[in-house]
Each structure stands twice: as structure tokens, then as C-alpha cells.
PANULUM-827026 format. One record per residue (C-alpha): x, y, z; residue number from 1; residue in one letter. Coordinates in Angstrom, 2 decimals, padded with zeros to 5 digits. Layout:
<rs>
<r <X Y Z> NUM 'A'> ...
</rs>
This chain:
<rs>
<r <000.00 000.00 000.00> 1 'X'> <r <001.33 003.38 -000.89> 2 'X'> <r <001.65 006.25 001.47> 3 'X'> <r <-001.29 008.10 -000.05> 4 'X'> <r <-003.57 005.19 000.37> 5 'X'> <r <-002.37 004.73 003.90> 6 'X'> <r <-003.06 008.35 004.65> 7 'X'> <r <-006.47 008.12 003.05> 8 'X'> <r <-007.27 005.08 005.07> 9 'X'> <r <-006.18 006.80 008.15> 10 'X'> <r <-008.30 009.81 007.35> 11 'X'> <r <-011.33 007.63 006.74> 12 'X'> <r <-010.78 005.88 009.96> 13 'X'> <r <-010.14 009.14 011.75> 14 'X'> <r <-013.14 011.09 010.39> 15 'X'> <r <-015.88 008.44 010.33> 16 'X'> <r <-018.43 008.28 007.50> 17 'X'> <r <-018.06 011.91 006.32> 18 'X'> <r <-014.43 011.56 006.44> 19 'X'> <r <-014.60 008.36 004.46> 20 'X'> <r <-016.78 010.05 001.83> 21 'X'> <r <-014.46 012.99 001.60> 22 'X'> <r <-011.62 010.71 001.37> 23 'X'> <r <-013.28 008.72 -001.37> 24 'X'> <r <-014.04 011.83 -003.33> 25 'X'> <r <-010.49 013.03 -003.00> 26 'X'> <r <-009.31 009.67 -004.17> 27 'X'> <r <-011.78 009.57 -007.05> 28 'X'> <r <-011.92 013.13 -008.41> 29 'X'> <r <-013.44 012.44 -011.86> 30 'X'> <r <-016.14 010.29 -010.34> 31 'X'> <r <-016.75 012.94 -007.72> 32 'X'> <r <-017.11 015.60 -010.31> 33 'X'> <r <-019.60 013.50 -012.22> 34 'X'> <r <-021.58 012.87 -009.07> 35 'X'> <r <-021.51 016.60 -008.22> 36 'X'> <r <-022.64 017.44 -011.71> 37 'X'> <r <-025.46 014.95 -011.41> 38 'X'> <r <-026.49 016.34 -008.08> 39 'X'> <r <-026.38 019.82 -009.56> 40 'X'> <r <-028.61 018.71 -012.39> 41 'X'> <r <-030.99 017.12 -009.94> 42 'X'> <r <-031.11 020.31 -007.87> 43 'X'> <r <-031.57 022.45 -010.98> 44 'X'> <r <-034.27 020.15 -012.18> 45 'X'> <r <-035.94 020.31 -008.81> 46 'X'> <r <-035.84 024.10 -009.03> 47 'X'> <r <-036.64 024.35 -012.76> 48 'X'> <r <-039.67 022.05 -012.75> 49 'X'> <r <-041.76 024.26 -010.44> 50 'X'> <r <-040.57 027.28 -012.34> 51 'X'> <r <-041.53 025.70 -015.65> 52 'X'> <r <-044.86 024.66 -014.18> 53 'X'> <r <-045.43 028.23 -013.00> 54 'X'> <r <-044.39 029.61 -016.38> 55 'X'> <r <-046.66 027.11 -018.14> 56 'X'> <r <-049.51 028.18 -015.87> 57 'X'> <r <-048.80 031.84 -016.58> 58 'X'> <r <-048.54 031.06 -020.29> 59 'X'> <r <-051.91 029.29 -020.12> 60 'X'> <r <-053.39 032.28 -018.35> 61 'X'> <r <-051.94 034.60 -020.96> 62 'X'> <r <-053.32 032.37 -023.72> 63 'X'> <r <-056.71 032.35 -022.01> 64 'X'> <r <-056.64 036.13 -021.67> 65 'X'> <r <-055.54 036.45 -025.29> 66 'X'> <r <-058.39 034.16 -026.37> 67 'X'> <r <-060.85 036.19 -024.29> 68 'X'> <r <-059.42 039.39 -025.75> 69 'X'> <r <-059.77 038.01 -029.27> 70 'X'> <r <-063.38 037.05 -028.51> 71 'X'> <r <-064.06 040.52 -027.10> 72 'X'> <r <-062.40 042.02 -030.17> 73 'X'> <r <-064.64 039.94 -032.45> 74 'X'> <r <-067.67 041.01 -030.41> 75 'X'> <r <-066.56 044.63 -030.67> 76 'X'> <r <-066.08 044.23 -034.42> 77 'X'> <r <-069.58 042.75 -034.73> 78 'X'> <r <-071.02 045.61 -032.66> 79 'X'> <r <-069.04 048.06 -034.77> 80 'X'> <r <-070.43 046.57 -037.99> 81 'X'> <r <-073.96 046.68 -036.55> 82 'X'> <r <-073.40 050.27 -035.47> 83 'X'> <r <-072.18 051.13 -038.98> 84 'X'> <r <-075.32 049.57 -040.48> 85 'X'> <r <-077.52 051.47 -038.02> 86 'X'> <r <-075.62 054.71 -038.74> 87 'X'> <r <-076.05 054.21 -042.50> 88 'X'> <r <-079.77 053.54 -041.99> 89 'X'> <r <-080.09 056.66 -039.84> 90 'X'> <r <-078.15 058.66 -042.41> 91 'X'> <r <-080.39 057.40 -045.20> 92 'X'> <r <-083.53 058.21 -043.17> 93 'X'> <r <-082.09 061.62 -042.32> 94 'X'> <r <-081.39 062.33 -045.99> 95 'X'> <r <-084.91 061.20 -046.85> 96 'X'> <r <-086.43 063.42 -044.17> 97 'X'> <r <-084.33 066.38 -045.32> 98 'X'> <r <-085.28 065.81 -048.95> 99 'X'> <r <-088.97 065.49 -048.04> 100 'X'> <r <-088.78 068.63 -045.91> 101 'X'> <r <-087.10 070.51 -048.75> 102 'X'> <r <-089.75 069.36 -051.21> 103 'X'> <r <-092.52 070.33 -048.82> 104 'X'> <r <-090.96 073.73 -048.13> 105 'X'> <r <-090.55 074.33 -051.87> 106 'X'> <r <-094.21 073.40 -052.43> 107 'X'> <r <-095.28 075.68 -049.58> 108 'X'> <r <-093.16 078.54 -050.91> 109 'X'> <r <-094.46 077.96 -054.43> 110 'X'> <r <-098.06 077.89 -053.24> 111 'X'> <r <-097.46 080.99 -051.14> 112 'X'> <r <-095.99 082.79 -054.15> 113 'X'> <r <-098.96 081.77 -056.29> 114 'X'> <r <-101.37 082.91 -053.61> 115 'X'> <r <-099.43 086.16 -053.22> 116 'X'> <r <-099.53 086.67 -056.99> 117 'X'> <r <-103.25 085.91 -057.11> 118 'X'> <r <-103.80 088.17 -054.13> 119 'X'> <r <-101.82 090.91 -055.81> 120 'X'> <r <-103.97 090.49 -058.92> 121 'X'> <r <-107.10 090.62 -056.77> 122 'X'> <r <-105.74 093.71 -055.03> 123 'X'> <r <-105.15 095.37 -058.39> 124 'X'> <r <-108.65 094.40 -059.50> 125 'X'> <r <-110.06 095.70 -056.22> 126 'X'> <r <-108.14 098.94 -056.63> 127 'X'> <r <-109.50 099.29 -060.14> 128 'X'> <r <-113.01 098.54 -058.89> 129 'X'> <r <-112.51 100.98 -056.05> 130 'X'> <r <-111.31 103.66 -058.45> 131 'X'> <r <-114.30 102.99 -060.70> 132 'X'> <r <-116.60 103.02 -057.67> 133 'X'> <r <-115.07 106.27 -056.46> 134 'X'> <r <-115.55 107.74 -059.90> 135 'X'> <r <-119.14 106.56 -059.94> 136 'X'> <r <-119.60 107.91 -056.42> 137 'X'> <r <-118.18 111.25 -057.50> 138 'X'> <r <-120.54 111.21 -060.46> 139 'X'> <r <-123.45 110.27 -058.21> 140 'X'> <r <-122.42 112.93 -055.72> 141 'X'> <r <-122.21 115.46 -058.49> 142 'X'> <r <-125.56 114.32 -059.82> 143 'X'> <r <-126.98 114.49 -056.31> 144 'X'> <r <-125.55 117.95 -055.87> 145 'X'> <r <-126.99 118.92 -059.23> 146 'X'> <r <-130.30 117.39 -058.23> 147 'X'> <r <-130.27 119.22 -054.94> 148 'X'> <r <-129.32 122.42 -056.70> 149 'X'> <r <-131.99 121.80 -059.31> 150 'X'> <r <-134.53 121.12 -056.58> 151 'X'> <r <-133.46 124.24 -054.74> 152 'X'> <r <-133.64 126.29 -057.97> 153 'X'> <r <-136.97 124.78 -059.00> 154 'X'> <r <-138.87 126.61 -056.25> 155 'X'> <r <-138.86 130.23 -055.13> 156 'X'> <r <-140.94 132.76 -053.18> 157 'X'> <r <-141.54 136.52 -053.26> 158 'X'> <r <-138.65 138.57 -054.56> 159 'X'> <r <-136.61 139.22 -057.71> 160 'X'> <r <-134.84 136.19 -059.23> 161 'X'> <r <-132.39 135.61 -062.07> 162 'X'> <r <-133.45 132.77 -064.36> 163 'X'> <r <-130.44 130.47 -064.76> 164 'X'> <r <-128.68 131.74 -061.63> 165 'X'> <r <-131.39 131.75 -058.96> 166 'X'> <r <-134.08 129.65 -060.56> 167 'X'> <r <-134.12 127.17 -063.42> 168 'X'> <r <-135.69 127.94 -066.74> 169 'X'> <r <-139.09 126.27 -067.07> 170 'X'> <r <-142.74 126.54 -066.14> 171 'X'> <r <-143.88 127.35 -062.56> 172 'X'> <r <-147.19 127.51 -060.71> 173 'X'> <r <-147.97 129.79 -057.76> 174 'X'> <r <-149.75 128.56 -054.63> 175 'X'> <r <-151.07 132.01 -053.60> 176 'X'> <r <-154.50 133.54 -053.84> 177 'X'> <r <-155.85 136.50 -055.84> 178 'X'> <r <-153.44 139.11 -054.38> 179 'X'> <r <-150.48 137.56 -056.29> 180 'X'> <r <-148.66 139.82 -058.76> 181 'X'> <r <-145.79 138.67 -060.99> 182 'X'> <r <-143.54 140.12 -063.72> 183 'X'> <r <-141.14 138.58 -066.21> 184 'X'> <r <-138.38 141.12 -066.96> 185 'X'> <r <-135.43 141.53 -069.29> 186 'X'> <r <-133.40 143.25 -066.53> 187 'X'> <r <-133.85 143.42 -062.77> 188 'X'> <r <-133.57 147.17 -062.16> 189 'X'> <r <-135.39 148.94 -065.00> 190 'X'> <r <-139.04 149.70 -064.25> 191 'X'> <r <-140.00 150.80 -067.77> 192 'X'> <r <-142.75 149.14 -069.74> 193 'X'> <r <-140.20 147.99 -072.31> 194 'X'> <r <-138.41 145.98 -069.62> 195 'X'> <r <-141.53 143.89 -068.86> 196 'X'> <r <-141.80 140.74 -070.96> 197 'X'> <r <-145.02 139.59 -069.28> 198 'X'> <r <-146.96 140.13 -066.04> 199 'X'> <r <-150.21 139.21 -064.36> 200 'X'> <r <-152.51 138.91 -061.28> 201 'X'> <r <-154.52 136.14 -059.78> 202 'X'> <r <-154.38 132.93 -057.83> 203 'X'> <r <-152.52 129.83 -058.94> 204 'X'> <r <-150.71 131.74 -061.65> 205 'X'> <r <-148.61 129.82 -064.16> 206 'X'> <r <-145.53 131.36 -065.85> 207 'X'> <r <-142.78 130.16 -068.20> 208 'X'> <r <-139.30 131.68 -068.09> 209 'X'> <r <-136.02 131.29 -070.00> 210 'X'> <r <-132.35 131.69 -069.06> 211 'X'> <r <-131.33 135.38 -068.92> 212 'X'> <r <-134.73 136.63 -067.85> 213 'X'> <r <-135.74 137.92 -064.41> 214 'X'> <r <-138.77 137.19 -062.26> 215 'X'> <r <-140.31 139.65 -059.81> 216 'X'> <r <-143.17 138.33 -057.66> 217 'X'> <r <-145.18 139.65 -054.72> 218 'X'> <r <-147.73 137.99 -052.42> 219 'X'> <r <-147.63 134.85 -054.55> 220 'X'> <r <-146.55 132.34 -051.92> 221 'X'> <r <-144.41 129.45 -053.17> 222 'X'> <r <-143.71 128.85 -056.87> 223 'X'> <r <-142.96 125.26 -057.90> 224 'X'> <r <-141.73 123.84 -061.19> 225 'X'> <r <-144.23 121.83 -063.17> 226 'X'> 
</rs>
């Protein structure tokens, strides 16, 4: 036995089982390294397996979340497509409502313009009728004034009157009794015989006069045109 082996044996004997192991390892270095490497692998495996299990679990969770996210995304896309369809329908209805409103407003405006034009024509016609009525009224008023003037000039009492200015030319009858005296004159102021066209006495006298002549009456009451 060599000295090294003797020393190793002594060490094993001196240190008990741990010492024997240590001694064996020191005597068998390659084998010891292999055993250490194996133990290291075992320890690493013991550590790595739970880690890998945890990572696999996390990966599964991530995959599950990703799947849920994809499903949510698909749902969102479906909702988006439905919303787009609804928006297009609303837009189409809006355009239809706007077009209908525009057509209706154009019809209303057109009808209003026609009515305004017709009303303007009726106003013009009414104005023309009013002007004609006013003209007729003026004519009637003038005729009435003439009639009133003629009525006023178709009667007279005692006094001196100008035929054409004070009384109308025509035939008149007196309402007085026998004291009535009347004269038809060429001029109002001259008292000569030549100025007298005609004269007379008596009740209910009747005379005829012409424009330019004069009438002088006394106690004859009211003279009225026949």
C-alpha cells in the first residue's frame, strides 16, 4: 500500500463516514465531479420544474386572456359593424327626411308665391273697382248735388230772381190767392214798360221763363216747377 492510500485510510478511519466520503471523493476526483454534476442537475431540475410549471400556468393564463381578448375584439367588431349599419340607416332616413322637408318647403313657398300673386292680382282688381266706384260715387255725388241744386232752384218765393242763376228755366205755378202779382223782366232794375216781358194777377198763376230773364213776384206764396 502506498503512502497516499495509507493516509487516506487513516483519514477515513479518523473522520468516520463523512471523512470516508471525503476521502473517497479526494481519491476519485473524476467520479466525484460526475456525481456533483449529477447532483447539480438534480437540484436544478428540482428548481426548474416548479418554475416551468409556474411559467406554463402563466402562459396558459396569458393564452386564455388572449383568447378572451380576441373574442371581445370579435364582439366589438360585430357591434361596430352593426353600429355602422344602423348609422347608415339613420343617415339614409335623415337624408330622406331632409329631402322630403325641402320638397314640402318648396311646395309651400311655391303655393305661397302663387297665392301672393293671385292676391296681388285681386288687389289690383279691387283697386280698379274701387277707383271705378269712387268715380261713380263722384258722379253720383255730383248728380246728387246737381239734383239738390236743381230742386233748390226749381222753387222760389216773393222777390226778384235771375233765371239760370237763382231759378231754373221752365214753367212754374204759384200757390197764392188772388193778391199775387208777378212780372217777367229783361233786366232786374229797370221799371219801364219795355223791360216787362209779361206780367199778371190772380191765384194759382202759371208762368214760363227762360235763361237770362228775371222774375219779380209779390204775395204769390211758393212757386214750384211743373
